[in-house]
C-alpha positions as CSV (number, residue, x, y, z in Angstrom):
1,M,-41.1,36.9,-79.6
2,K,-43.5,34.0,-80.5
3,K,-47.2,34.2,-81.0
4,V,-49.5,32.5,-78.4
5,T,-52.8,31.0,-79.5
6,M,-55.3,30.2,-76.7
7,F,-58.5,28.2,-77.3
8,Y,-61.3,28.6,-74.8
9,F,-65.0,28.4,-74.1
10,P,-66.6,31.5,-72.6
11,T,-68.5,29.4,-70.0
12,C,-65.5,27.3,-68.9
13,P,-64.3,28.1,-65.4
14,Y,-60.8,26.9,-66.1
15,C,-60.6,29.2,-69.1
16,A,-61.9,32.1,-67.0
17,A,-59.1,31.5,-64.5
18,A,-56.5,31.3,-67.2
19,L,-57.8,34.6,-68.8
20,N,-57.6,36.3,-65.4
21,W,-54.1,35.0,-64.8
22,L,-53.1,36.3,-68.3
23,A,-54.5,39.7,-67.4
24,E,-52.8,39.8,-64.0
25,L,-49.4,38.7,-65.3
26,K,-49.5,41.2,-68.2
27,A,-50.3,44.0,-65.7
28,E,-47.5,42.9,-63.4
29,N,-44.8,42.5,-66.0
30,P,-44.2,44.8,-69.0
31,D,-42.4,42.1,-70.9
32,Y,-45.4,39.8,-70.6
33,A,-47.7,42.6,-71.8
34,K,-45.8,42.6,-75.1
35,V,-46.8,39.0,-75.8
36,E,-49.5,38.7,-78.4
37,V,-52.2,36.2,-77.4
38,E,-54.8,35.3,-80.0
39,M,-57.8,34.1,-78.1
40,I,-60.1,31.8,-80.1
41,D,-63.6,31.0,-78.8
42,E,-63.9,27.4,-80.0
43,K,-67.7,27.5,-80.4
44,K,-67.6,30.7,-82.5
45,N,-64.6,29.7,-84.5
46,S,-65.0,25.9,-84.9
47,A,-63.4,26.0,-88.4
48,I,-60.2,27.3,-86.9
49,A,-60.3,25.0,-83.9
50,D,-60.7,22.0,-86.1
51,K,-57.3,22.7,-87.6
52,Y,-55.6,22.1,-84.2
53,D,-55.1,18.9,-82.3
54,Y,-56.5,19.3,-78.8
55,Y,-59.4,18.1,-76.7
56,Y,-59.5,20.2,-73.5
57,V,-59.7,23.9,-72.9
58,P,-57.9,26.1,-72.2
59,T,-55.2,25.1,-74.6
60,F,-52.2,27.1,-75.4
61,F,-50.1,26.9,-78.6
62,I,-47.0,28.8,-79.4
63,D,-46.2,29.1,-83.1
64,G,-48.6,26.2,-83.8
65,V,-47.0,23.8,-81.2
66,K,-49.2,22.7,-78.3
67,I,-47.7,23.8,-75.0
68,H,-50.4,23.2,-72.5
69,E,-53.9,21.6,-72.6
70,G,-56.5,21.6,-69.8
71,A,-56.8,23.3,-66.5
72,A,-53.9,25.7,-65.9
73,T,-52.3,27.2,-62.8
74,R,-51.0,30.7,-62.6
75,E,-47.5,29.2,-62.9
76,I,-48.4,27.4,-66.1
77,V,-49.8,30.5,-67.7
78,E,-46.7,32.4,-66.7
79,G,-44.6,29.7,-68.2
80,V,-46.4,30.0,-71.5
81,L,-45.7,33.7,-71.5
82,R,-42.0,33.1,-70.6
83,K,-41.7,30.6,-73.4
84,A,-43.3,33.0,-75.9
85,L,-40.5,35.5,-74.9
86,G,-37.9,32.8,-75.6
87,E,-37.3,31.8,-72.0
88,E,-37.3,28.2,-70.8
89,G,-39.4,26.9,-68.0
90,V,-42.4,25.3,-69.6
91,S,-42.9,21.6,-69.9
92,R,-45.6,20.3,-72.2
93,R,-48.4,18.8,-70.1
94,E,-51.6,17.4,-71.6
95,A,-54.6,16.8,-69.5
96,V,-55.5,13.2,-68.7
97,S,-59.1,12.1,-69.0
């Protein structure tokens, strides 16, 4: 199982939605509940955030590789969890400004 790192801002509505979907999905599926998700508040941990290449939040990395950047749907969040479990089904999508 791979480690997920999620960068977020506490006041970001897209981040709040992604966090809610993470909680829902983990509650619905015991396999998803096993996935470790390190949540990094970009404002409180700017030194860590500066080591990663991204612009928008929420952003998900798996083992240091960017998987998704920007507003995420429930399906995208589920795809991140599936990919962390070793399943396919996530395509890398970066937000467009």
